[in-house]
N, CA, C and O atoms as CSV, one atom per row, in Angstrom:
chain,resi,resn,atom,element,x,y,z
A,1,UNK,N,N,-17.049,-29.611,-9.011
A,1,UNK,CA,C,-17.510,-29.231,-10.554
A,1,UNK,C,C,-18.286,-30.698,-10.917
A,1,UNK,O,O,-17.782,-31.819,-10.850
A,2,UNK,N,N,-19.153,-30.474,-11.171
A,2,UNK,CA,C,-19.613,-32.393,-11.714
A,2,UNK,C,C,-19.782,-33.277,-12.689
A,2,UNK,O,O,-20.686,-32.962,-13.463
A,3,UNK,N,N,-19.431,-33.914,-12.842
A,3,UNK,CA,C,-19.246,-34.928,-13.449
A,3,UNK,C,C,-20.181,-34.813,-14.747
A,3,UNK,O,O,-19.766,-35.941,-15.008
A,4,UNK,N,N,-20.785,-34.610,-15.483
A,4,UNK,CA,C,-20.616,-34.046,-16.869
A,4,UNK,C,C,-19.853,-32.284,-17.066
A,4,UNK,O,O,-19.608,-32.047,-18.248
A,5,UNK,N,N,-19.608,-31.508,-16.416
A,5,UNK,CA,C,-18.214,-30.913,-16.751
A,5,UNK,C,C,-17.228,-30.854,-17.109
A,5,UNK,O,O,-16.459,-30.176,-17.790
A,6,UNK,N,N,-17.411,-32.609,-15.933
A,6,UNK,CA,C,-15.707,-32.572,-16.190
A,6,UNK,C,C,-15.511,-33.637,-16.684
A,6,UNK,O,O,-14.379,-34.015,-16.382
A,7,UNK,N,N,-16.257,-34.648,-17.572
A,7,UNK,CA,C,-16.142,-34.851,-18.636
A,7,UNK,C,C,-16.330,-34.343,-20.617
A,7,UNK,O,O,-15.889,-34.791,-21.675
A,8,UNK,N,N,-17.203,-33.237,-20.214
A,8,UNK,CA,C,-16.671,-31.885,-20.716
A,8,UNK,C,C,-15.838,-31.617,-20.755
A,8,UNK,O,O,-15.323,-32.006,-21.804
A,9,UNK,N,N,-15.061,-30.955,-20.035
A,9,UNK,CA,C,-13.418,-30.349,-20.091
A,9,UNK,C,C,-12.784,-31.041,-20.619
A,9,UNK,O,O,-12.001,-30.559,-21.438
A,10,UNK,N,N,-12.810,-32.580,-20.401
A,10,UNK,CA,C,-11.738,-34.121,-21.135
A,10,UNK,C,C,-12.317,-34.528,-22.584
A,10,UNK,O,O,-11.954,-35.615,-23.033
A,11,UNK,N,N,-13.364,-33.575,-23.491
A,11,UNK,CA,C,-13.568,-33.667,-23.952
A,11,UNK,C,C,-12.756,-32.700,-24.683
A,11,UNK,O,O,-11.752,-33.050,-25.304
A,12,UNK,N,N,-13.126,-31.601,-24.632
A,12,UNK,CA,C,-11.926,-30.082,-25.293
A,12,UNK,C,C,-10.374,-30.563,-24.494
A,12,UNK,O,O,-9.744,-29.543,-24.213
A,13,UNK,N,N,-9.811,-31.534,-24.177
A,13,UNK,CA,C,-9.315,-31.611,-23.658
A,13,UNK,C,C,-8.540,-32.389,-25.042
A,13,UNK,O,O,-7.974,-31.814,-25.971
A,14,UNK,N,N,-8.695,-33.684,-24.868
A,14,UNK,CA,C,-8.726,-34.665,-26.119
A,14,UNK,C,C,-8.987,-34.096,-27.500
A,14,UNK,O,O,-8.153,-34.240,-28.394
A,15,UNK,N,N,-10.258,-33.381,-27.714
A,15,UNK,CA,C,-9.735,-32.471,-29.592
A,15,UNK,C,C,-8.891,-31.992,-29.097
A,15,UNK,O,O,-8.137,-32.960,-29.000
A,16,UNK,N,N,-8.111,-30.768,-28.445
A,16,UNK,CA,C,-6.083,-30.513,-28.575
A,16,UNK,C,C,-5.500,-31.358,-28.671
A,16,UNK,O,O,-4.513,-31.379,-29.407
A,17,UNK,N,N,-6.084,-32.869,-27.616
A,17,UNK,CA,C,-4.398,-33.538,-28.438
A,17,UNK,C,C,-4.099,-34.342,-29.792
A,17,UNK,O,O,-3.064,-34.692,-30.361
A,18,UNK,N,N,-5.768,-34.508,-30.110
A,18,UNK,CA,C,-6.175,-34.490,-31.224
A,18,UNK,C,C,-4.885,-34.038,-32.867
A,18,UNK,O,O,-4.224,-34.659,-33.700
A,19,UNK,N,N,-5.170,-32.689,-32.520
A,19,UNK,CA,C,-4.801,-30.937,-33.163
A,19,UNK,C,C,-2.644,-31.325,-32.869
A,19,UNK,O,O,-1.778,-31.371,-33.743
A,20,UNK,N,N,-2.489,-31.515,-31.380
A,20,UNK,CA,C,-1.071,-31.963,-31.191
A,20,UNK,C,C,-1.036,-33.066,-32.041
A,20,UNK,O,O,-0.476,-32.962,-33.132
A,21,UNK,N,N,-1.610,-34.214,-31.654
A,21,UNK,CA,C,-0.836,-35.054,-32.446
A,21,UNK,C,C,-0.559,-35.793,-33.673
A,21,UNK,O,O,0.286,-36.670,-33.851
A,22,UNK,N,N,-1.518,-35.234,-34.600
A,22,UNK,CA,C,-1.510,-34.347,-35.567
A,22,UNK,C,C,-0.956,-33.562,-36.567
A,22,UNK,O,O,-0.922,-33.905,-37.749
A,23,UNK,N,N,-0.305,-32.003,-35.910
A,23,UNK,CA,C,1.011,-31.423,-36.210
A,23,UNK,C,C,1.320,-32.384,-35.762
A,23,UNK,O,O,1.239,-33.332,-36.542
A,24,UNK,N,N,1.947,-32.786,-34.002
A,24,UNK,CA,C,3.816,-34.025,-34.173
A,24,UNK,C,C,3.676,-34.751,-35.688
A,24,UNK,O,O,4.677,-34.859,-36.397
A,25,UNK,N,N,2.677,-35.123,-36.025
A,25,UNK,CA,C,2.244,-35.874,-37.618
A,25,UNK,C,C,3.283,-35.606,-38.798
A,25,UNK,O,O,4.284,-36.179,-39.227
A,26,UNK,N,N,2.595,-34.516,-39.098
A,26,UNK,CA,C,3.156,-33.847,-39.983
A,26,UNK,C,C,4.450,-33.311,-39.382
A,26,UNK,O,O,5.146,-32.955,-40.333
A,27,UNK,N,N,4.822,-33.184,-38.709
A,27,UNK,CA,C,6.765,-32.272,-38.170
A,27,UNK,C,C,7.791,-34.395,-38.480
A,27,UNK,O,O,8.913,-34.722,-38.868
A,28,UNK,N,N,6.919,-34.950,-38.159
A,28,UNK,CA,C,7.988,-36.346,-38.213
A,28,UNK,C,C,7.765,-36.634,-40.053
A,28,UNK,O,O,8.625,-36.994,-40.858
A,29,UNK,N,N,6.376,-36.338,-40.285
A,29,UNK,CA,C,6.882,-37.119,-41.755
A,29,UNK,C,C,7.359,-35.984,-42.855
A,29,UNK,O,O,7.601,-36.358,-44.003
A,30,UNK,N,N,7.504,-34.463,-42.458
A,30,UNK,CA,C,8.622,-34.140,-43.074
A,30,UNK,C,C,10.014,-34.175,-42.668
A,30,UNK,O,O,10.981,-33.590,-43.157
A,31,UNK,N,N,9.927,-35.070,-41.560
A,31,UNK,CA,C,11.983,-35.190,-40.329
A,31,UNK,C,C,11.923,-36.921,-41.710
A,31,UNK,O,O,12.818,-37.297,-42.468
A,32,UNK,N,N,10.804,-37.402,-41.538
A,32,UNK,CA,C,10.475,-38.696,-42.458
A,32,UNK,C,C,11.659,-37.443,-44.164
A,32,UNK,O,O,12.857,-37.541,-44.432
A,33,UNK,N,N,11.103,-36.952,-44.516
A,33,UNK,CA,C,11.283,-36.896,-46.337
A,33,UNK,C,C,12.987,-36.226,-46.374
A,33,UNK,O,O,13.701,-36.543,-47.325
A,34,UNK,N,N,13.514,-35.335,-45.317
A,34,UNK,CA,C,14.425,-35.004,-44.474
A,34,UNK,C,C,15.844,-36.237,-44.548
A,34,UNK,O,O,16.938,-36.099,-45.094
A,35,UNK,N,N,15.183,-37.640,-43.627
A,35,UNK,CA,C,15.998,-38.589,-43.877
A,35,UNK,C,C,16.274,-39.514,-44.914
A,35,UNK,O,O,17.094,-40.409,-44.710
A,36,UNK,N,N,15.526,-39.378,-46.307
A,36,UNK,CA,C,15.128,-40.047,-47.429
A,36,UNK,C,C,16.155,-39.159,-48.342
A,36,UNK,O,O,16.818,-39.692,-49.232
A,37,UNK,N,N,16.231,-37.838,-48.067
A,37,UNK,CA,C,17.374,-36.956,-48.769
A,37,UNK,C,C,18.705,-36.938,-48.444
A,37,UNK,O,O,19.544,-36.961,-49.344
A,38,UNK,N,N,19.153,-36.885,-46.810
A,38,UNK,CA,C,20.417,-37.434,-45.788
A,38,UNK,C,C,20.500,-38.547,-45.577
A,38,UNK,O,O,21.005,-38.835,-44.492
A,39,UNK,N,N,19.975,-39.902,-46.655
A,39,UNK,CA,C,20.230,-41.154,-46.137
A,39,UNK,C,C,20.700,-41.222,-44.405
A,39,UNK,O,O,21.733,-41.319,-43.742
A,40,UNK,N,N,19.176,-41.101,-44.183
A,40,UNK,CA,C,19.457,-41.219,-42.487
A,40,UNK,C,C,18.216,-41.907,-42.949
A,40,UNK,O,O,17.426,-41.756,-43.881
A,41,UNK,N,N,18.450,-43.343,-41.163
A,41,UNK,CA,C,17.575,-45.078,-41.207
A,41,UNK,C,C,16.104,-44.051,-40.407
A,41,UNK,O,O,16.278,-43.349,-39.410
A,42,UNK,N,N,15.293,-44.141,-40.834
A,42,UNK,CA,C,13.433,-43.989,-40.010
A,42,UNK,C,C,13.797,-44.080,-38.593
A,42,UNK,O,O,13.454,-43.348,-37.665
A,43,UNK,N,N,14.766,-45.396,-38.597
A,43,UNK,CA,C,14.021,-45.544,-36.474
A,43,UNK,C,C,16.401,-45.235,-36.675
A,43,UNK,O,O,17.328,-45.581,-37.408
A,44,UNK,N,N,16.243,-44.740,-35.938
A,44,UNK,CA,C,16.844,-43.578,-34.724
A,44,UNK,C,C,16.978,-43.469,-32.913
A,44,UNK,O,O,16.788,-42.430,-32.281
A,45,UNK,N,N,17.380,-44.927,-32.257
A,45,UNK,CA,C,17.125,-44.913,-30.977
A,45,UNK,C,C,17.469,-44.483,-30.361
A,45,UNK,O,O,16.925,-44.668,-29.272
A,46,UNK,N,N,18.611,-43.550,-30.378
A,46,UNK,CA,C,19.230,-42.637,-29.696
A,46,UNK,C,C,18.558,-41.634,-29.627
A,46,UNK,O,O,18.627,-41.295,-28.446
A,47,UNK,N,N,17.639,-40.593,-30.425
A,47,UNK,CA,C,17.595,-39.560,-30.859
A,47,UNK,C,C,15.683,-39.646,-30.233
A,47,UNK,O,O,15.052,-38.598,-30.377
A,48,UNK,N,N,14.969,-40.792,-29.637
A,48,UNK,CA,C,13.819,-41.612,-28.320
A,48,UNK,C,C,14.336,-41.801,-27.451
A,48,UNK,O,O,13.579,-41.726,-26.482
A,49,UNK,N,N,15.530,-42.083,-27.144
A,49,UNK,CA,C,15.650,-41.843,-25.485
A,49,UNK,C,C,15.617,-40.581,-25.376
A,49,UNK,O,O,14.674,-40.151,-24.711
A,50,UNK,N,N,16.633,-39.513,-25.989
A,50,UNK,CA,C,15.968,-38.592,-25.564
A,50,UNK,C,C,14.735,-37.369,-25.791
A,50,UNK,O,O,14.509,-36.296,-25.230
A,51,UNK,N,N,14.020,-38.191,-27.011
A,51,UNK,CA,C,12.300,-38.236,-26.801
A,51,UNK,C,C,11.613,-38.939,-25.086
A,51,UNK,O,O,10.451,-39.007,-24.685
A,52,UNK,N,N,12.570,-39.249,-24.603
A,52,UNK,CA,C,11.619,-40.209,-23.426
A,52,UNK,C,C,12.508,-39.542,-22.766
A,52,UNK,O,O,12.001,-38.484,-23.136
A,53,UNK,N,N,13.716,-39.059,-21.871
A,53,UNK,CA,C,14.258,-38.393,-21.367
A,53,UNK,C,C,13.507,-36.549,-20.897
A,53,UNK,O,O,12.897,-36.162,-19.900
A,54,UNK,N,N,13.967,-35.804,-22.225
A,54,UNK,CA,C,12.438,-35.416,-22.394
A,54,UNK,C,C,11.343,-35.098,-21.413
A,54,UNK,O,O,11.195,-34.123,-20.675
A,55,UNK,N,N,10.551,-36.271,-21.615
A,55,UNK,CA,C,9.353,-35.559,-21.723
A,55,UNK,C,C,9.546,-37.019,-19.599
A,55,UNK,O,O,8.793,-37.455,-18.729
A,56,UNK,N,N,10.604,-37.052,-19.856
A,56,UNK,CA,C,10.112,-37.614,-18.366
A,56,UNK,C,C,10.797,-36.431,-17.174
A,56,UNK,O,O,10.830,-36.471,-15.944
A,57,UNK,N,N,11.318,-35.371,-18.196
A,57,UNK,CA,C,12.009,-33.823,-17.147
A,57,UNK,C,C,10.804,-32.921,-17.584
A,57,UNK,O,O,10.958,-31.725,-17.340
A,58,UNK,N,N,9.988,-33.177,-18.005
A,58,UNK,CA,C,8.938,-31.796,-18.526
A,58,UNK,C,C,7.726,-32.299,-17.285
A,58,UNK,O,O,7.018,-31.361,-16.919
A,59,UNK,N,N,7.355,-33.975,-16.463
A,59,UNK,CA,C,6.370,-34.151,-16.397
A,59,UNK,C,C,5.983,-33.843,-15.152
A,59,UNK,O,O,6.480,-34.591,-14.310
A,60,UNK,N,N,5.285,-33.024,-14.739
A,60,UNK,CA,C,4.985,-32.912,-12.986
A,60,UNK,C,C,4.132,-33.233,-12.720
A,60,UNK,O,O,3.538,-32.404,-12.031
A,61,UNK,N,N,3.078,-35.015,-13.054
A,61,UNK,CA,C,2.360,-35.487,-12.502
A,61,UNK,C,C,0.821,-35.546,-13.226
A,61,UNK,O,O,0.308,-34.998,-14.202
A,62,UNK,N,N,0.433,-36.402,-12.323
A,62,UNK,CA,C,-0.088,-36.985,-12.074
A,62,UNK,C,C,0.701,-38.275,-12.388
A,62,UNK,O,O,1.026,-38.991,-11.442
A,63,UNK,N,N,1.048,-38.639,-13.714
A,63,UNK,CA,C,0.594,-39.472,-14.732
A,63,UNK,C,C,3.126,-40.116,-14.015
A,63,UNK,O,O,4.253,-39.637,-13.884
A,64,UNK,N,N,2.444,-41.206,-13.898
A,64,UNK,CA,C,4.425,-41.505,-13.249
A,64,UNK,C,C,5.040,-41.841,-14.212
A,64,UNK,O,O,4.592,-42.467,-15.172
A,65,UNK,N,N,6.469,-41.342,-14.004
A,65,UNK,CA,C,7.372,-41.851,-15.668
A,65,UNK,C,C,7.516,-42.673,-16.565
A,65,UNK,O,O,7.977,-42.608,-17.704
A,66,UNK,N,N,7.156,-43.327,-16.064
A,66,UNK,CA,C,6.793,-44.919,-16.677
A,66,UNK,C,C,5.823,-44.910,-17.220
A,66,UNK,O,O,5.860,-45.543,-18.275
A,67,UNK,N,N,4.944,-44.480,-16.994
A,67,UNK,CA,C,3.696,-44.457,-17.236
A,67,UNK,C,C,3.471,-43.252,-18.425
A,67,UNK,O,O,2.646,-43.484,-19.309
A,68,UNK,N,N,3.965,-42.401,-18.429
A,68,UNK,CA,C,3.940,-41.234,-19.606
A,68,UNK,C,C,5.274,-41.871,-20.673
A,68,UNK,O,O,5.185,-42.021,-21.892
A,69,UNK,N,N,6.064,-42.069,-20.107
A,69,UNK,CA,C,7.413,-43.264,-21.137
A,69,UNK,C,C,5.948,-44.152,-21.900
A,69,UNK,O,O,5.260,-43.549,-22.724
A,70,UNK,N,N,5.741,-45.070,-21.648
A,70,UNK,CA,C,4.491,-45.912,-22.083
A,70,UNK,C,C,3.807,-45.429,-23.368
A,70,UNK,O,O,4.049,-45.964,-24.449
A,71,UNK,N,N,2.956,-44.417,-23.234
A,71,UNK,CA,C,2.458,-43.281,-24.409
A,71,UNK,C,C,3.033,-43.136,-25.291
A,71,UNK,O,O,2.781,-43.775,-26.313
A,72,UNK,N,N,4.221,-42.058,-25.210
A,72,UNK,CA,C,5.667,-41.958,-26.058
A,72,UNK,C,C,5.861,-42.788,-27.101
A,72,UNK,O,O,6.057,-42.601,-28.301
A,73,UNK,N,N,5.729,-44.170,-26.107
A,73,UNK,CA,C,6.965,-44.847,-26.770
A,73,UNK,C,C,5.814,-45.899,-27.823
A,73,UNK,O,O,6.258,-46.774,-28.567
A,74,UNK,N,N,5.084,-45.747,-27.755
A,74,UNK,CA,C,3.264,-45.655,-28.627
A,74,UNK,C,C,3.096,-44.858,-29.500
A,74,UNK,O,O,3.069,-45.321,-30.640
A,75,UNK,N,N,2.930,-43.461,-29.339
A,75,UNK,CA,C,3.140,-42.694,-30.298
A,75,UNK,C,C,4.198,-42.129,-31.499
A,75,UNK,O,O,3.972,-41.461,-32.507
A,76,UNK,N,N,5.956,-42.917,-30.726
A,76,UNK,CA,C,6.757,-42.687,-31.519
A,76,UNK,C,C,6.808,-44.016,-32.379
A,76,UNK,O,O,7.336,-43.963,-33.490
A,77,UNK,N,N,6.414,-44.907,-32.026
A,77,UNK,CA,C,5.488,-46.891,-33.134
A,77,UNK,C,C,4.451,-46.167,-34.452
A,77,UNK,O,O,4.352,-46.702,-35.557
A,78,UNK,N,N,3.717,-44.839,-34.061
A,78,UNK,CA,C,3.236,-44.810,-34.731
A,78,UNK,C,C,3.274,-44.133,-35.366
A,78,UNK,O,O,2.578,-44.245,-36.375
A,79,UNK,N,N,4.370,-42.645,-35.128
A,79,UNK,CA,C,5.223,-41.661,-35.326
A,79,UNK,C,C,6.360,-43.120,-36.739
A,79,UNK,O,O,6.726,-43.198,-37.911
A,80,UNK,N,N,6.378,-43.523,-36.069
A,80,UNK,CA,C,7.841,-44.538,-37.279
A,80,UNK,C,C,7.505,-45.149,-37.966
A,80,UNK,O,O,8.174,-45.332,-38.983
A,81,UNK,N,N,5.936,-45.972,-37.714
A,81,UNK,CA,C,5.050,-45.908,-39.033
A,81,UNK,C,C,4.567,-45.197,-40.295
A,81,UNK,O,O,4.702,-45.695,-41.412
A,82,UNK,N,N,4.047,-44.115,-40.088
A,82,UNK,CA,C,3.380,-43.199,-41.030
A,82,UNK,C,C,4.061,-43.255,-41.591
A,82,UNK,O,O,3.769,-43.721,-42.693
A,83,UNK,N,N,6.263,-42.649,-41.253
A,83,UNK,CA,C,6.946,-42.260,-41.972
A,83,UNK,C,C,7.076,-43.659,-43.160
A,83,UNK,O,O,7.197,-43.375,-44.352
A,84,UNK,N,N,7.042,-45.010,-42.763
A,84,UNK,CA,C,7.220,-45.551,-43.792
A,84,UNK,C,C,6.966,-46.070,-44.544
A,84,UNK,O,O,7.581,-46.755,-45.361
A,85,UNK,N,N,5.320,-45.657,-44.283
A,85,UNK,CA,C,4.353,-45.664,-45.558
A,85,UNK,C,C,4.276,-44.773,-46.253
A,85,UNK,O,O,3.936,-44.893,-47.430
A,86,UNK,N,N,4.761,-42.948,-45.350
A,86,UNK,CA,C,4.500,-41.731,-47.150
A,86,UNK,C,C,5.591,-42.369,-47.897
A,86,UNK,O,O,5.337,-42.928,-48.964
A,87,UNK,N,N,7.702,-42.305,-47.063
A,87,UNK,CA,C,7.900,-42.956,-47.359
A,87,UNK,C,C,8.249,-44.093,-48.948
A,87,UNK,O,O,8.832,-43.832,-50.000
A,88,UNK,N,N,7.459,-45.576,-48.363
A,88,UNK,CA,C,7.383,-46.683,-49.268
A,88,UNK,C,C,6.375,-46.022,-50.728
A,88,UNK,O,O,6.678,-46.108,-51.918
A,89,UNK,N,N,5.273,-45.446,-50.184
A,89,UNK,CA,C,4.341,-44.185,-51.479
A,89,UNK,C,C,5.268,-44.598,-52.304
A,89,UNK,O,O,5.695,-45.599,-52.879
A,90,UNK,N,N,5.496,-42.999,-52.099
A,90,UNK,CA,C,6.683,-41.996,-52.395
A,90,UNK,C,C,7.611,-42.565,-53.233
A,90,UNK,O,O,7.618,-42.165,-54.397
A,91,UNK,N,N,8.767,-43.812,-52.741
A,91,UNK,CA,C,9.079,-44.426,-53.470
A,91,UNK,C,C,8.877,-45.633,-54.506
A,91,UNK,O,O,9.822,-45.974,-55.216
A,92,UNK,N,N,7.273,-46.462,-54.606
A,92,UNK,CA,C,6.428,-47.258,-55.398
A,92,UNK,C,C,6.127,-46.514,-56.234
A,92,UNK,O,O,6.229,-47.046,-57.339
A,93,UNK,N,N,5.428,-44.403,-56.306
A,93,UNK,CA,C,5.017,-43.335,-57.316
A,93,UNK,C,C,5.929,-43.606,-57.675
A,93,UNK,O,O,6.018,-44.521,-58.493
A,94,UNK,N,N,7.336,-42.733,-57.090
A,94,UNK,CA,C,8.574,-42.496,-58.692
A,94,UNK,C,C,8.848,-44.080,-58.999
A,94,UNK,O,O,9.014,-44.245,-60.208
A,95,UNK,N,N,8.920,-45.019,-58.415
A,95,UNK,CA,C,9.236,-46.372,-59.370
A,95,UNK,C,C,8.409,-46.550,-60.141
A,95,UNK,O,O,8.866,-47.013,-61.187
A,96,UNK,N,N,6.988,-46.352,-60.145
A,96,UNK,CA,C,5.898,-46.151,-61.426
A,96,UNK,C,C,5.446,-45.023,-62.269
A,96,UNK,O,O,4.528,-44.983,-63.088
A,97,UNK,N,N,6.652,-43.721,-61.733
A,97,UNK,CA,C,7.143,-43.132,-62.773
A,97,UNK,C,C,6.112,-41.895,-62.246
A,97,UNK,O,O,6.684,-40.817,-62.405
A,98,UNK,N,N,4.494,-41.705,-61.550
A,98,UNK,CA,C,3.998,-41.041,-61.121
A,98,UNK,C,C,4.931,-40.027,-60.116
A,98,UNK,O,O,6.128,-39.792,-59.949
A,99,UNK,N,N,3.734,-39.612,-59.599
A,99,UNK,CA,C,4.390,-38.302,-58.721
A,99,UNK,C,C,3.610,-38.499,-57.050
A,99,UNK,O,O,2.394,-38.557,-57.234
A,100,UNK,N,N,3.915,-38.601,-55.688
A,100,UNK,CA,C,3.042,-38.488,-55.492
A,100,UNK,C,C,1.634,-37.717,-54.792
A,100,UNK,O,O,1.113,-37.899,-53.692
A,101,UNK,N,N,1.269,-36.796,-55.909
A,101,UNK,CA,C,0.734,-36.640,-55.806
A,101,UNK,C,C,-0.179,-37.162,-56.348
A,101,UNK,O,O,-1.017,-37.762,-55.675
A,102,UNK,N,N,-0.301,-37.058,-58.112
A,102,UNK,CA,C,-0.906,-38.654,-58.279
A,102,UNK,C,C,-0.702,-40.403,-57.710
A,102,UNK,O,O,-1.246,-41.419,-58.142
A,103,UNK,N,N,-0.078,-40.296,-57.013
A,103,UNK,CA,C,-0.427,-41.796,-56.500
A,103,UNK,C,C,-1.855,-41.549,-55.608
A,103,UNK,O,O,-2.785,-42.349,-55.714
A,104,UNK,N,N,-1.924,-40.488,-54.815
A,104,UNK,CA,C,-2.640,-39.609,-54.016
A,104,UNK,C,C,-3.808,-39.525,-54.326
A,104,UNK,O,O,-4.846,-39.497,-53.664
A,105,UNK,N,N,-3.573,-39.481,-55.466
A,105,UNK,CA,C,-5.175,-38.990,-56.327
A,105,UNK,C,C,-6.321,-40.603,-56.928
A,105,UNK,O,O,-7.547,-40.700,-56.868
A,106,UNK,N,N,-5.354,-41.575,-57.428
A,106,UNK,CA,C,-5.486,-42.813,-57.432
A,106,UNK,C,C,-6.094,-43.524,-56.591
A,106,UNK,O,O,-7.110,-44.210,-56.706
A,107,UNK,N,N,-5.280,-43.286,-55.555
A,107,UNK,CA,C,-5.460,-43.437,-53.757
A,107,UNK,C,C,-7.036,-43.684,-53.868
A,107,UNK,O,O,-7.686,-44.695,-54.133
A,108,UNK,N,N,-7.518,-41.933,-53.462
A,108,UNK,CA,C,-8.512,-41.833,-53.275
A,108,UNK,C,C,-10.358,-41.723,-54.241
A,108,UNK,O,O,-11.456,-41.231,-53.982
A,109,UNK,N,N,-9.721,-42.529,-55.412
A,109,UNK,CA,C,-9.953,-43.035,-56.481
A,109,UNK,C,C,-10.099,-44.558,-55.771
A,109,UNK,O,O,-11.022,-45.362,-55.900
A,110,UNK,N,N,-9.514,-44.612,-55.395
A,110,UNK,CA,C,-9.783,-46.155,-55.051
A,110,UNK,C,C,-10.651,-46.379,-54.344
A,110,UNK,O,O,-11.600,-47.159,-54.428
A,111,UNK,N,N,-10.191,-45.339,-53.242
A,111,UNK,CA,C,-11.101,-45.409,-51.812
A,111,UNK,C,C,-10.186,-45.939,-51.266
A,111,UNK,O,O,-10.711,-46.787,-50.545
A,112,UNK,N,N,-9.015,-45.987,-51.131
A,112,UNK,CA,C,-7.835,-46.078,-49.900
A,112,UNK,C,C,-6.939,-45.273,-49.515
A,112,UNK,O,O,-5.869,-45.615,-49.011
A,113,UNK,N,N,-7.415,-43.797,-49.783
A,113,UNK,CA,C,-6.135,-43.011,-49.477
A,113,UNK,C,C,-7.760,-42.148,-47.712
A,113,UNK,O,O,-8.584,-42.543,-46.887
A,114,UNK,N,N,-7.182,-41.005,-48.219
A,114,UNK,CA,C,-8.280,-39.387,-47.567
A,114,UNK,C,C,-8.734,-40.298,-47.234
A,114,UNK,O,O,-8.375,-41.370,-47.722
A,115,UNK,N,N,-10.266,-40.184,-45.712
A,115,UNK,CA,C,-11.431,-40.347,-45.888
A,115,UNK,C,C,-12.111,-41.768,-46.132
A,115,UNK,O,O,-13.297,-42.053,-46.300
A,116,UNK,N,N,-10.556,-42.851,-46.083
A,116,UNK,CA,C,-11.542,-44.409,-46.741
A,116,UNK,C,C,-11.473,-44.576,-44.843
A,116,UNK,O,O,-10.641,-44.444,-43.946
A,117,UNK,N,N,-12.835,-44.921,-44.992
A,117,UNK,CA,C,-12.285,-46.382,-43.338
A,117,UNK,C,C,-11.396,-47.309,-43.350
A,117,UNK,O,O,-11.195,-48.147,-44.229
A,118,UNK,N,N,-10.605,-47.083,-41.893
A,118,UNK,CA,C,-10.061,-48.022,-41.787
A,118,UNK,C,C,-10.820,-49.611,-40.773
A,118,UNK,O,O,-11.524,-49.649,-39.764
A,119,UNK,N,N,-9.971,-51.224,-42.069
A,119,UNK,CA,C,-10.351,-52.257,-41.803
A,119,UNK,C,C,-10.356,-52.154,-39.965
A,119,UNK,O,O,-10.928,-53.180,-39.597
A,120,UNK,N,N,-10.090,-51.617,-39.164
A,120,UNK,CA,C,-9.027,-51.678,-37.476
A,120,UNK,C,C,-10.465,-51.086,-37.057
A,120,UNK,O,O,-11.145,-51.703,-36.237
A,121,UNK,N,N,-10.975,-49.742,-37.697
A,121,UNK,CA,C,-12.287,-48.681,-37.002
A,121,UNK,C,C,-13.330,-48.730,-37.268
A,121,UNK,O,O,-14.374,-49.039,-36.693
A,122,UNK,N,N,-12.896,-48.228,-38.717
A,122,UNK,CA,C,-13.656,-47.867,-39.978
A,122,UNK,C,C,-13.989,-46.777,-39.800
A,122,UNK,O,O,-14.951,-46.125,-40.204
A,123,UNK,N,N,-12.942,-46.504,-38.996
A,123,UNK,CA,C,-13.829,-44.803,-39.264
A,123,UNK,C,C,-12.488,-43.919,-40.344
A,123,UNK,O,O,-11.689,-44.609,-40.977
A,124,UNK,N,N,-12.458,-43.039,-40.375
A,124,UNK,CA,C,-11.675,-42.124,-41.800
A,124,UNK,C,C,-10.755,-41.597,-41.620
A,124,UNK,O,O,-10.470,-40.860,-40.676
A,125,UNK,N,N,-9.912,-42.015,-42.850
A,125,UNK,CA,C,-8.138,-41.338,-42.149
A,125,UNK,C,C,-7.874,-40.625,-41.952
A,125,UNK,O,O,-6.722,-40.484,-41.541
C-alpha cells in the first residue's frame, strides 16, 4: 500500500473510532442516570479494574497491554466526567424548577450547549 492509501485507511478507522466512542458515551450517560436512580457512585474502581482486564484479554497486539490500558484510563476518565457533568446539569435544572430539555434549550440559546465551540479546541461540541 502507498502512504496515501494507508493514511486514507487511518482516516476511515478514525471515523469508526469516533462513532464507537460516541456510542460508548451514550451508554455511559444512561449508566449515570441509573446510578443516580439507585444511589450508586459515579466512580466505581472495581468496575474499572474489570474493564482493564477485559481490554487486556481482548488485546492481540501490536499495542502493548500497558499502552492500551493507558488509552482506556483516559477514555474512562472522560466518560466519568461526562456522567458527572450531565448529572450536575440535571440536578441544577431540577433545583431551578426547569427540565433537562429546558436547560438544554437555554444553554443552546446562550451558545454554551451543543454546537458551541469549546475553548480548549475551538471545535463544536
